[in-house]
N, C-alpha and C positions, 0 to 999 in steps of 0.2 A: 615561894619561888624554887627553893631547894627541892621541895617535894615534887613540883612539876618537872624540874630538870631530871631528878632521879627517875621518875616514872617514864619520861621520854627515853632516857638511856636504857632502862630496862626493856622497853618495847623494842628498841633497836637491837639489843643483845638477843632477845628472844627470836626476832625475825632472822638475824644472821645465822643463828644456830639451827633454826628450823629449816631454813633454805640451804643449809650446808655451805655457807660462805665462810669457810674456816680461816682462810688467810686474812680476810677482812676482820673477822672476830679476834684473831690472834694479834693483829696490829692495833685494834681498838683496846685490847687488854693492856698492851704496853703503854699506850698513850694515857689510859686512865690511871695506871700506876705512876706514870711520870707526873700527872696532875695532882696526885695525892688523893684520888677518889677511890680508895680501896673498898669502900662499902658498895660502890656500884660495880666493882670488878670481881666481887665474890663468886658469882656464878661462872664467869669466864675462867677464873682460877680453878674452880672445882672441875670444870669441863676439861681443861687442858692438862690438869694433874691427874686425871682419872687413868689408872693403869690399864683398864680394859680398852680405853680408846687409844692411848699412846703408851705402849709398854716401855718400861725404862731400858730394857736391854736393847731394844731397837734404837731408842734415842741415843744411848751410849755408843752403839755401833755407828750410828750416823755421825756422831760428834767426833769419833776417833778418826774416821776417814782413812783407815789403814788399807793398804793394798793386800787383798786376800788372795792366797794361792788357790789353785783349782781344788786341791784336796780339802782345804778348809771350807771352801764354798760348797763342796759336795756334802760335807758333814753338816754344815749349817742348813743346807736344803733338806736333808733327811730329818733334822731336828724340827725344822719348820713344818714339814709335811706331817710329822707325828703330832706336833702341837695342833696343827690345823685339824687333823682327824679328831683329836680330843676336844678341840673347840667346837667343831661341828656337832659332836655328840652332846656337849654341854648346851650348845645353842638349841639343839632339838629338845632336850629336856626342859630348857628354860621356856621355849615356846609352848610346850605342853603345860608347864606351870602357869604361864601367862593366860592360856586359854581357860584353865581351871579357875584362876583368880577372876578373870573377866566374867565367867558365868556366875561365880559366887557374888561378885560385885553387882551384877545385874539383878540378882535376887534380893540383895540387901539394899538396893537404891531407894526403894519406896519407904522402907522402914526407917531409913536414916535421914529422911528429909527434915523431919521435925527436930531431930537432935542437932542437925547442922544449923537450922535457923536459930535455936536457942544458943548454941555455941557462938554464932556470929553476933548475937546481941550482947554477949558478955565480953567480946574481944575489946581490948583497949585501943585507944587512938594510935598508939605507937605501932600497932600491928596492922594498921589500915593499908599501907602499901602492899604488904604481903598478901592480905586477903584480896586486895584488888588484883594482884597478879594471879592468884589462884583462880579468881573468877574469870579473869581474862583467858587463862589457859583452858578452863573448861569451855568457855564460849568459843575459843579458837578450835578446839577439838570438835565442838558441835557443828562448827561451820563447814567442816570438811576441808579437802585440799584446796589450795589457792588456784584460782583460775588464771589464765594467761594475762588478761587485762589487769586483774588485781595485782599480780606480781609486778607488772611494769610500773603501775602507779606507786606501789610501795617502794620499789627500787629507787624511783626518782625522789620520793619523799625522804628516804633514808640518806641518799646522797646529799640532798639539800640540808638535812639535819647535821650531818657530819661536817659539812663546810661551815655552817653557821656556828656549830659548837667548837670549831677550831681544830678538829681532828683531821688534818689535811693528809697525813700519811695514810690514815685509815681510809680516807676517801679515795686516795690514789690506788690503794690496794683493791678497794671495792670496784673502781673502774676496770682494773685488770681482770677481776674475778667474774664480773658480769659481762660475758662475751656475746650474748645474744640480743643486746639492746644498746642503743645509743643514749646514754644517760644525760647528754647535753640537750637532747630534744625531747620535750615532754608533750605528748599529743594533747590536743584541746579536748579534755574530758571533764566531767563534773568534779573529778578528784584533783584536777590541776588548779591549785590555789597557792597563794603565797604563804610560806611557813606552814606547809601542808601537815606535817606530823603533829604540830601543836593544835592545828584545827581539828585533826582527827581525835586528838586527846580530849579537847574541850567538848567535842560533839559526843564522845563516848561518856564523859562524866555527866553531861547534861541529860542524858537519857538513862532510864532505869534498865536493869538487865531484863526485866520482864518485857519491856517495850521492844528492846533489841531482838530478843528471841521471837517475839510476836511478828516483828517485821521480817525476820529471816523466814519464819514459817509462811508468812504471806507471799514472800518472793518465791519460795519453793512451790507453794500451792498454785501461784500464778503460772509458773513454768509447766507444772503438770497439767493444769487446766488448758493451757495453750496447746500442748501436745495432744490432749484428748479431743480438743476442738478440731485440730487438723485431721485427726483420725476419723472423727464423726463426719467431717465434710467429705473426706474421701469415700467413706462408707455410703453417705447419702448419694454421691454421684454414681457409685456403682449400683446402688439399688434403683436409682432412676433409670439407668441404662437397662437393667434387667426388667424393670417394669415396662419400658417401651417394647422390648423384645417379647415379653409375655403378652402384651396387648395385641401385638401383631399376630402372634400365634393363635390367640383366642379368636381373633376376627377370622383368620383363615379357617380354623376348625369349625367356627360357626357356619361359615359359608358352605364348607364341605358337608356338614351335618344337614343343613337345609336341602342341599342337592340330593344327598342320600335318602332323606325322608321323602322327597318328591318322587325319586326313582322307585322307592319301595312301594309308595302308594300306587303308582302306575302299574307296577308288576302285580300288586294284589288285585287291582281291577282286571288286569289281563287274565289272571288265574281264575277269577270268578266267571268271566266270559267263557273261558275254555271249559270250565266245569259244566256250565249250562249247555254249551254246544255238545260236549261229550255225552251228556245224559240224553239229549234229544237223538243223537245219532245211535246210541245204544238202544233206545226205544224202537227206532225204525228197524234196526238190525234184528231185534227180537221178533218184530212183526214179520219180517222176511223169513226168519227161521220157521216161524209157525206155519206160514203158507207153504214153504218148501216141504215141511214135514207132512202137511195135508196131501200135497201132490204125491209124495212118496207112498203114503198109505193108499192113495187111489191107484197108483201103478201096481202095487202089490195085489190089490183087489182084482185088477184086470188080469194079472198073471195067474192068480188062482182059478179064475173062471175060464181060462184058455180061449176067450172069445174077443181078444184084442184085435181090432181092425186097423187097417192102414190109416184111416181118417183119425181115429183116436190117437194113434202114434204121432201123427203130424201135429195134432192139437196139443198133445202133452209136450212134444219137443218144442213147439213154439212158445208154450207157457214157460218151459224151463229156460229157453233162451232169453225171454223177457225178464225173468227173475234173476237170471245170471247177470245181465247187464245192470239191473238195478242194484244187485248185490256188489258188483265191482265198483260202482259209483260210491256206494256206502263205504266200501273198504278203502278207497282212495281218500275219502274224507276223514276216515279214522286215522289213516297214516299221517295226514296233514296235522290233525290235532295232536297225535303222539309227538310229532316233531316239535310242535310249539311247546308242548308240555316239557319236553326234554330241555329246551332252551330256557324255560322258566327256572326260578330258584329251586334249590334242592328241597326246600320245605314243601313245595307243591307236590313233589313226587310221592311224598309219604301221606298225602291226604286220603287216598283211597287204597289202603293196603291190600284189599282183596281182589284187585282187578287184574293182576298178572295172569292168574289161571284163566280168567274169563277171556282175556285177549288171546291167549294161546288156543283156547277152544274155538274162538272165532276163526283163527287162521286155519285150524284143522277143518272146520266146516268149509272154508273157502277152497282148500285143496280138494276136498271130497266133491264139492259141487262142480268145480272147474274141470275135474278129470272124469266126469261121468261118461264122456264119449268113449274112453278106453277102459272104463270099468275097473278102477283101482279100488280095492276094498279100503274102507275108512280105517280099519284096525291097523293096516300096514303103515298108515301115516301117523296114527296116534302113538305108535311105538317109538316115534322119534325122540320123545321126551323121556322115555323109560329105558331105552337100550343102553348097553355098555359099550357097543362098538358101532359108532356112527358110520364108519366106512363100509362095513359089511351090510348095514341096514340099507344104505342108499343103493348099493349094488343090487341087493335083493329086491328093492322097490322097482328099480329100473328093469330088472329081469322079469318081474311079475307083469309089468306093463307091456313089455315086448311079447311075453308068452301069450297074454290075453289078446294082444293085437293080432298075433299070428293065428290064434285059434279062431278069431272073428273073421279073418281073411279066408281061412280054409273053409269055414262054414258058408261064407258067401260064394266061394267057388263051387262047393257041392250043390248049393241051391241053383246056381246058374246052369249046371249040367243036367237039370231036369228032374231033380228029386221031388217027390210028392209033397203035398202040404203037411201030411202027417209026419213025414221025415223032418220037415222043416220045424214043426212044432216040437218034435222030440229033441231036435238040436237046440232049440231055444230053451227047453226044459233042462237039457244036459249042461248048459252053460250058466247054471245057477240063476235062472230067471232073467237073463239079459234080454233086452228088447230086440226083436227080429228086425233085419234090415227091410226098409220099405222097397228100395230098388237095389237088388243085389249087385248088379253090374256097376252102377254108379258108386255104391258103397265100397266096392273093392278098390276102385281107382282112387277115391278120396282117402281111404285108410292107408293105402300104400304111400300116398304123398304126405300125409300129416302125422303118421305114427312117430317118426324120428323127431319132428319138431315138438310134438306133445311130450315125448320122453324128456327132451332137453329142458323144456319149460317146467315140467314137474320137478326136475332136479334142482333148477335154480330157485324155484319157490321153496323147496325143502331146505336148501341152504339158507334162504332168507329167514325161514322159521327158526332154524338153529341159531343164526346170528342174533336174532332179536330175543330169543328165549334164554340163551346161555348166560348173559350178564345178570339176568334176574334169578336164574336157578342157582348159580354158584354160591351166593351168600347163604342159602338155606340148606346147603349140603354140608355134612360134617367134615371138619378139616381133614381127618384121617382118611376120608373117602373121596376127596376132591380130585385126586389123581385119576380116578376112574372117568372123569369128564374129559381127560386129555384127548382121546380120539375124536370126540365131537368138536372140541375147540380147534384141533388141527385141521379137521375136515372143513370147518367153516372158514378158517383163515386161508386155506389153500384154494378154495373154490369160489369164495365170494367175489363178485365183480367190483365192488366199491372199495377204494383204498382207505377211506376214513373208517369204514366198518372193520376192515382188516386190522388197522392200527389199534382200534378199541379192543378187538379180540386178542391181539398180540399183547397188549397191556394186561388184559385179564390173564393170559397165559403166564406172564412173569409174576403177577400178583396173586396167583391162584391160592397160595398158602402163605400166610403172614410170615412165619419163621420155619421154613422147610428144613427137615433133618437130612442126614446124608442120603438115605434111601430115596426120599422125596425129591431131593435135588438131582439125583441120578436119573430119576424118571423124567423130570422136567427137561434136563439137558438132552436126554435121548430124544425126547419129543422135538426139541429145537433143532437138533441135528437132522432128524428125519424130515422136518419141515423145510430146512434149508436145502436138503437134497432135492426135494420135490419142486420148490418154487424158483430155484435158480439164483444166480449171483445178484442180479439187480434187485430183486425183491428182498433178498437177504440183507443187502446193504441198506436199503431204504426202509425196511420194516423191522427187522430183528436187531440190527446194530443200534439204531436210535433208542430202542428199549433198554439195551445194555448200558448205554451212556446215561440214561435217566436214573438207573439204579445204582450208580457207583457212589452216590452220596446218601443212600438210604439209611434211615436210622437203625435198622436191624442188620447186624453183621451177617446173618444167614443169607439175606438177600444180596448183600455185596459179595458174599462168598459164591453165590450162584453165578453172578456175573463173572467173577474171576475164573471159575471153573469152566465157563462156557466159551470164553474168548478164544482159547487155544483150539477148541474143537470146531468152532464156527469159522475160523480163519481159512480153512480148506475150501469153503464154499463162497468166498468173495474174491474179487479181482486182486491180483498181486500188489498193485499200488496201494490198495486199501490196507493191506496187512501191516506194512511198516509205517503207516501214518495213523489212521483212526484207531485200529486195534492196538497198536503199540502205545498210543496216547492213553487208551483206557487202562492198559496194564500198568503204565507208569503212574497213573493216579492211584491205582489199587496198591501199588508198592508203598505209597505214602499213608496207607490206611492205618488207623489206630489198632485194629484187631489183628492179633497174631495169625489166626487161621486164614484171614484174607490175604495177608502178605505172603504166607506160605503157599497158598494156591496161586497167587500171582507169579511167584518164582517158578512154580512147576509149569504153569501155562506159558510163561515166557520161553522156557526151554522147548516146549512143543511148537511154539510159534517160529523160532529161528530158522528151521529148515525150509519154511515156506516163504521167507523173504526173497524178493526177486533179485536183490543186489546187496552190496556191502556198504551202502551209503550211511546206514545208521549203526555201523559197528561200534564207533567210539561212544555213542550214546548207550548202546547195550552194555558195553564194558563198564561204563560208569554205574549203570543200574546194578550190574553184577556185584561190584565192590560195595555198593550201598547195601545190598542184601546180605553180603558176607559179613558185614559189620553190624547187622541188625541185632538189637538187644535180646531177641528171642532165640533160644537154642533150636527150636523146631524150624524156624525160618532158615537159620544157618545150616542145619543139617540138609534140608531140602535143596538149598542153593549149592552146597558142596557136592552133593550126590547127583544132582540132575542138571542144574543150570551151568555150573562151571565146565563139565565135560561138553555140554551142548555148545557153549560159546567157543571153546577151543576147537571143536570139530567144525563148527560153522565158519568162524573167522579165520582159522589157520594162522593166527598171530600169537603163537605161544611165547616167542621171545619178548614181545611187547608186554604181554600180561605178566611175565616173570619180572621184567624190569619195573613195572608199576607196583607189583606186589612188594618187592624188596624196598622200594622207595616209601611205600606206605608203612612198612614195619619200622623203618628207621625214623621217619618223621613223626610217627605216633609217640615214640618215647622221647625224641629230641624236643618236642614242644612242651614236655612236662618240666616243672621247676627242679633245680638241682637239690641234692640232699643237703648241701651246705653252701653258704655264700663265701666261704674263705677261699680265696684264690690260691692255687697251688696245692690244695689238699686232695686226698683221694676222694673224699665225699663230694667235692665240687664237680667231679666228673660223673658221678652217679645221679640218677634222676628218680624222683618220687612219682610213681604212677598212681593216678586216680582209678576209681572203679571202672569208668568208661574206657579209659586208655588201656587198662590191663585186659579188659574183655576184647577190645579191638585187636591188640597184639596177639592174644591167644588164638582167636579165630583166623587171623591172617597166617599164623604159623601152621594151624591145621590145614588151611588151604594150600600152603607150600607142600605139606606132606601129601595131600591128595593129588597134587600136580606132578609128583615125582615120577609115576609111571609114564606120563606123557613125555617128560624130559628124557627118560631112559629110552623110550621108543624112538624119539626123534634123533637121539644120539646114534642109535643103531642104524636108522634109515639113512642118515647122512654120512656114514662112515666112508672116508675117502680111500680106503685100502681094500680094493675088491679082491686082491690075490690072497688075502688072509682067509683061511678056512673059517666058516661061521658055525662054531659050536652052539649047542642049545643052551638056554638059561643065561645066567649072568656071567658065565665064564667067557663070553665073547670078548670082554675087556681083559685079555690075557696079558702076561708079561711080554710076549713077543709083539703084541699089538701096541702096548705102551712104549716099547723100544722104538717101533716105527714112528709113533707119534712124537717121541722125544727128539727125533731127527729134525723136526721143524721144517720139513720140506713142503708140507701141505697144511692148509687151514682146516680146522675142525671146530667151528664156533659152537655148535650145539653141544659138543662134548666138553669144551673148555669152559662153558658157562658155569658149571658146578664149582670148579676150583679157582677160576679167575674172578668171578663176580659173586657167586652165592656165598662161598665160605668166608671170604674177606668181609662181606657185609654182615654175616652172622657173627663174626668175631667182633666187629665194631658194635653191633647190637648188644652182644654179651657184656662188653666193657661199659655199657651204660646202665646195666641192671644192678640194683643193690643186692646184697647177699640174701635178703629175706624173700626175694622173688623166686622161690623154688619151683613153683608151678610153670612159669615161663621157661625157666632153665631146663626143667624136665621135658617140656614140649620140644625145645631145641635139641635135646639129647635124643629124643625119639626120632627126630628127623635125620640126625647123623647115623643112627642105627639103621634106619630105612635106606639111606644112601648106600651103606655097606652091603645091605641085603640085595639091593637091585644091581649095583655096579660090580659086586664081587670082591673076593679077597685080594686079588692083585691090585685093584684100584685102591683099596683100603691101605695096603702095605706100602705102595710106591707113590701114592698121590695124597691121600687124606692124612695119614700119619705124619709124614715129613712136614706137611704144611702146618699142622697144629703144633708140632714140636718147635718149629721156628717161631710160631706165634707166642709160645710161653717162654721163649728165650733159650731153648735147648738147640742142639745141633741136629738137623734133619738132612737126609740124603736127597738132593734135588736133581739127581741125574736123569730121572724120568720126566722132568719138565723141559719143554723146549727152551732154548736160550733166550728167546724173545720175551718170555714171561717170568724168567727166574728173578729178575730184578724186582718185579712187583711182589713176588712171594717173599723175597728177602726183606722187603720193606715192612712186612708184618712183625719183624723182630722188635721188641721194645728197646728203646734207645736210652731212656732215663730211668732213674731209680723209681720215680713215680709210675712210669709205664710198666716197670717190672712188677710192682705191687699190684697194679690193675690186672696185668696178665695172670699173675698167680691167683688173684681173688676171683676173676671172672672167666678166664679161658681154661685154666687148669681143670676145673670141674668137668667141662665139656670134653677135654682130652681123656680124662680118666673114665668117665661114664659113657660117652658117646662114641669115642674112637677105639680106645683100648678095652672098652666094656663089651665088645662083641664076643660071641662065644668062642671063636677061634683065636682070640688074642688073650686068653685067660692067663697063660704063662707070662706073656710080655707085660700084662698089667701088674701081676704079682712082683715081677722083677723091678718095674718102674716104681711101684710103691715102696719096695724095700730100699731102693736108692734114696727115695725122698725121706723116709721115716727112720731107717735103721743105719744104713751105710753112710749117708751124708756125703757121698763122694762128688755129687754134682753141686751146683751152686745153692740148692736148697739144703744147706747145712742147718744146724740147729740155731740159726740166727733169730733173734727175737722179732725182727720186723716182718719176717715171712712165716713164722710159726703159726700165727693165728689164721692166716690165709690158707696155708697147707692143711691145717686141721679142719677148716671149714670145707675145703674141697673133698677131703676124705669123708666128712659128714654127709655131703651131698651124694657121694658114691654109695653110702650106706642106705640111701632111699631105694636102691635096687637090691632086693633080697638075695639074688643069686650070687652076690659078691661077699656075703657076710662071712662065710667060712674062711675065705682067703684073708679077709681083714682081721679076723680074730687070731689067725695063725701069726700074722705079722705083729699084732698087738702083744701076743704072749712073748715073742722075742724081745720086744721092747720092755716088757715088765720084768723079765729075768735078766736084763742087761745090767752091766755094772755102771753104765753112764747115768748120772743123776738127771741130766736134762732129758734124756730119753725116757726115763721113768715118769718124769713130770709130764712130758708130752703124752705118754700113754694114759695117764690119769685124765688129762684133758680130753683125749679122744674118747675114752670110756664114758665120760660125762656127756658129750654131745651126741653120741650114737644111741643113747638110752631110748629116745622116743621112737626109734625105728625097729625095735626088736620086741619080742614077746617075753612073757614071764619065764618060759622054759629056757630060752637062750640066756636071759639075764641070770638065772640061777646056775647055769652050767658054765658060763664064760665070764660074765661081768663081775659077779660077786667074788669068785675065786681070785680074779686078777686084782680087784680092789683090796681084798683081804691081804694078799701078798704085798701090795704096795703100802698098805697101812701098817704092816709090821717092819717096814724098812727103817733102819736107824736114822736116816737123814730126815730132819724135820720138814724140809720143803716138800719132800715126797709124801710125807704123812699129811701135811696140810692139803696138798693136791688131791690125795685120795679121800680125805674127809669132804672136800668140796664136791667130789664126784658121787659120794654116798647119798647126798641130798636128793638129786634128781631120781636116783634109783628108788629111794624110799617114797618119794612123792608120786612117781609114775606107777609103781606097783604096790601101793599101800593096801589094796584089797586082795592082792595075790600072794603076799609074803607075810 
C-alpha cells in the first residue's frame, strides 16, 4: 500500500512540475513535510532548492521587502541586465551542448539497449520504484506534449487525488492555478472514473511497456492513415472531375476530327475532278492552237503568192471569227477552273508546278489572236513579263496600236481616192503583210469607230495578265532584285478594275521582301507614296491603310519598321479626319513595339503627322505619347524624340506652359516615389531617396528634355515682353538691368519670364534636396541646365535673379531688389529654417550654387571669393564646424568634376595647407583626398603630392594622420603612373 501511495504521489509531483503548476507543487511540498513524508518530497525539495531556478539573492531580496531608492534600483537593474546577458550566453552554450549530447545519445541508443536490459535484470527490488519512474519518464517523453483533453482529464484526476489524500491546501492552490478549466465539472469521457489516478496506475502496471508503446504507435498510425485517407479521397474526387472534363474534350475533338476528315475527303474529290476537267480543257486548247497555227501558215502562203482574193479573205476572216469565239469560250472555262483551284486547299496549287508558264503563254496567245484586227505584234505583248518598266511598256503598246490603226486608215483613204491595184498591193506589202481591206469605204468607218475601244480593251487585258502573273512570278525572283517588279505591281494596282485583285496585289507590294533593308524600304515607301498620289484619298484609305494595319504585329521588325516609316508619308494623301484617328492609332501601337528601331521610326513619323491634324482634339493624347517616348529605355528613341517630336509638339500645340508644368511634375514624382535612404525619422538620410536604374534613367532624360526646351522658354519670354518702349538689343542682352528694374516694379505681369525663377528654380531646388550625394550624374545634368539658363538669359539675369535666389536657398543673404514684391515672399520661403534643413541645403543646393551659378565663365572671381569664405576665412556661417565640414567638402568635390575650376581650387588649397590653423590643414587633407579621382597624373605630381608632403611634415599628429589617409587614394589611383 505504501508503494502504491508513493507511486501515486510521485506521479502527481511529476505532473505538477511538467505542467508548471509551481504554486501547487510548493504547497504540496509543505504538506508532505508536515505529514512526515520526506521521502516523497525529495524531488520537490531538490526542485525548489535549485539555485538556477530560484536564486538565493532574489529570495533574500523578496524576504527583506525593503523599500529601494531609485539609485539602488538602477544599480540593481544594471546588474540584472549584465547577469541576464551572461545567462543568455551560458544558455546558448548549454543549448549547443545539449544538441551535441542529443546527437551523441542518438548514436549510442542502439548499442546501449542490451546493456540497459542486463542492468535492469540485476537491479534489486528496492530500486523498483525508481526504475518505474525512469521508465515512466521515458514513456512520457516518447508520448509527446499533452493534448488539451488529456490535460483536462489529468487535472481532474490530480484534484481528486489531492482531496482523497487529504492535501486540501494543495488542492485549493491547484484550483487557483488552473484558470482555464472548471475542476468541479468533469466531462463524461472514458477517463472519468471514480478514484481515477489509482485506476490509471493499475492500468499502467497491468500492461507491459511494450504493449503500451505498441498501442501508442497504433494510435499514431491510425491518425496518419486517417489523414492519408482524407487526402486520397480528395485526390480521387479531383481526378474524377478531371476525367469528366477530359472525356468531354475527347468527344468534342473526335467529332471535330470526323468533320475535318469528311471535309478533306470532299475537297480531295473536288481536286481530282478539277484536275481532270483542266486536262480536258488544255487538250482542247492545244487543238485550237494547232488549227490557228495552220491558218496563219495558210495566210502567209497567200501573202507570198500575192494572189489573195476578196473571197479568200472573207473565208479566212470567217474562219478566224469562228475560232476566236471557240477560243474565248475555252478561255472562260479555264478562268472558271482557275478560280475553283484557287479556292481549293494550298496543297492543290502545288500539284502541277510547271503550269504557270503555260497559262501565261495561253494568255499571250489570247491577246495576239484577239487583237488581229489592229495588228499588234505578239512580241510587244510577250515583253510584258520581261520588261523592267511596265508603265512605259503599256504606253508603248497603246501607241503602237494607235499608229497601226492610223496607218491602216490612211491606206484605206488612199485606196478610196482611186489608187490602182498595184499601188494597193504595194501598200499591203509595205505594211508587213497585213490583209488588205475588202471594202475600203466601210473599213474606214468601222476602224474610226472601233480603234479607241480596241485600245482600251487591249490595255485592260494587259493589266489582267499582269495581275494574274505577278503573284506567281514574285516568289521566283531573287530577293535583291524584287524591287525591280515594283513598277509592274504599281501599274496593276492602279489600273485593275477589281478591288479584290487590287487588295491582293497591295498585299504583295507590302510583302515583296521578307526583311527589307533601309534602301529597299525606301524604294517600297516611294512606291506607296506614288501610288497614293495616283489613286486618290478613298483608295488610299481603303486599300493601303488596311495593309499597314495588318503589318503592325508582323513577326519581323523590318516589316513593322516599314509601316512606321510609311504612316507619316501616307497621311498627306488621306482625309483629315483619318489622320488623327486611324493613322494615329497605328502610330500609337508602334510606339508600344518591342523593337527599338520601330519605336524610333514611330516617334519620327508622329512628328511628321502632327502638322496634318485638322484640329487639337488629340493634343493631350499626343502629349502623353511624347512623354512615354521621352522616358523610353532606348537612347536612340529618346534622341529622336527630343530632336524631332518635342519641337513638333510645341509648335503644333502651342501649349508650352502646360508641357513645362507636366515636365517638372514628372521629375519630382519620379524621385518621390523611390524609397528613402533611411527609415529613421528626423535624420538627413530620411529625406534622401534611393533611385533605381529605371527611375534614374527617367529623371536623366527628363532633365535633358528640360535643357532642350530652354530655347523655346527664352523665345516665348522675349515674345511676351510687356515693355515695348525698351530697346531690343540682339542676343541675350535683352534681359538687361534696366529691363529687370522695370520688371521689379511689379506693374505688369510677365508669366513666361517669371516661370523660370518662380516655378522652375524652386522645383529644381526641391528635386536637388531629394538626391543622395552619390548621384553626381543627375546633379551634373542639373548644373548644365543652370549654365544653359545663364547662357540664354544673360549676365544681368544671372547676377540679379539666379544668384540671389540660390544664395537664399543655401541660407546666405541675397539681394532681392530685382524681384517684384508679390513674389519676394515665395523666394524668401526657400531659406532653410531648421538645422536639418541647413544641412540638406549645404549638402544638396550648395554644389549647384558653386558649379551651376557661380561656375559660369564671367563669375570666376566671385566663385573664388565665395570658396575662400567657405574654406579659408570662415566669416560666414560655414565656419569650421564639424557638422557642415563634410557637406562643404563634398560640394567642393563636385565642383572639381569641372576641369576648368581646378587651378582656382588648388590655389585655395595651398593657402589652407600653409595656414597655421590646424582644422584648416586637416580639411585641406580631406579635400586633397576626395579630389584625386578627378585629376590626372601630372596634376597629382605637381599639386597633390607636394601639398601632402607638406602636411605630412607638420608637427601636429592629427594633421599627419589626415595626410596619411589622403596618401592612400593617391597611391591607389596612380599606382601605374608613379
